[in-house]
C-alpha atoms as one frame of an Amber mdcrd trajectory, in Angstrom:
protein
   0.322  -4.970  -4.460  -0.328  -1.296  -5.318  -1.949  -0.131  -8.323   0.541
   1.447 -10.709   0.383   5.209 -10.122   2.410   8.103 -11.608   2.895   9.637
  -8.359   4.368   6.306  -6.575   8.084   6.804  -5.352   8.963   3.919  -3.388
   7.592   1.404  -1.061   8.762  -0.544   1.906   7.070  -3.147   4.443   5.818
  -0.486   6.525   5.664   2.829   4.320   4.769   4.262   0.830   6.212   7.346
  -0.717   4.195   9.165  -3.196   4.590  12.525  -4.826   1.705  14.850  -3.631
  -0.758  14.755  -6.394  -2.504  17.954  -5.421   0.886  19.980  -5.170   2.216
  22.360  -7.744   5.787  22.085  -6.051   7.939  19.527  -7.643   9.416  17.069
  -5.174   6.723  17.380  -2.563   6.496  13.936  -1.115   4.069  12.280   1.054
   5.461   9.702   3.546   2.638   7.558   4.567   2.524   4.616   6.925   0.558
   1.389   5.785  -0.579   0.803   9.347  -3.105   2.571  11.019  -1.830   4.748
  14.051  -2.284   8.160  15.486   1.266   8.649  16.547   4.612   7.233  15.648
   5.068   5.693  19.100   2.110   3.390  18.112   4.212   1.741  15.019   6.270
  -1.411  15.345  10.040  -1.206  15.813  10.290  -2.561  12.413   8.347   0.062
  10.908  10.152   2.885  12.747  13.636   1.315  11.610  12.548   1.522   8.131
  11.711   5.233   8.144  15.151   6.746   8.534  16.647   5.073   5.835  13.677
   5.694   3.377  13.705   9.283   4.274  17.374   9.510   3.184  16.844   7.738
  -0.008  13.965   9.981  -0.851  15.900  13.043  -0.070  18.980  11.865  -2.246
  16.618  11.043  -5.149  15.208  14.505  -4.823  18.787  16.043  -4.952  19.550
  14.084  -8.221
């Protein structure tokens, strides 16, 4: 379980979305893989299936 953070937005099995702490731009998000990988092609199919809907939900939240 992640520690509580004022920058935390969302989390899935393979990804974490946070507001960029050192950015003055509102809505500047970081989507980070929980897995160590140098390239998206190194990630599992499950992790890759999660990122599309996660990005869509993040964008929808920003639009609100």
